[in-house]
C-alpha positions, 0 to 999 in steps of 0.5 A, spaced: 479 893 813 472 894 817 475 900 820 477 903 813 469 902 811 467 905 817 471 911 816 469 912 809 462 911 811 463 917 816 466 921 811 460 920 806 455 921 811 458 928 813 459 930 806 451 929 805 449 932 811 454 938 809 451 938 802 443 938 805 445 944 810 448 948 804 442 947 800 437 949 806 441 955 807 440 957 800 433 955 799 432 959 806 436 965 803 432 965 796 425 965 800 427 971 804 431 975 799 427 981 799 427 981 807 435 980 807 436 985 801 432 990 805 437 989 811 443 989 807 442 992 800 450 991 798 448 983 797 444 985 791 450 983 786 451 977 790 444 974 789 445 976 782 451 973 781 448 966 784 443 966 779 447 967 774 452 961 776 445 957 777 443 959 770 450 957 767 450 950 771 444 949 768 446 950 761 452 946 762 448 940 764 444 941 758 450 941 754 452 935 757 446 931 756 446 933 748 
């Protein structure tokens, strides 16, 4: 039982680290968006799609609270 709890804790910590890392990469990409798009202009639709997804997620969460 103690081994199981330790394994679950390890998995939760691993997922927490992954989530924090992904948020960091997203914030970094958003911070340097203009520089990235100057180097890779084909990424414009990707950034637009990402912002639309964030807007949809925000609206979904607002609908859940109402």
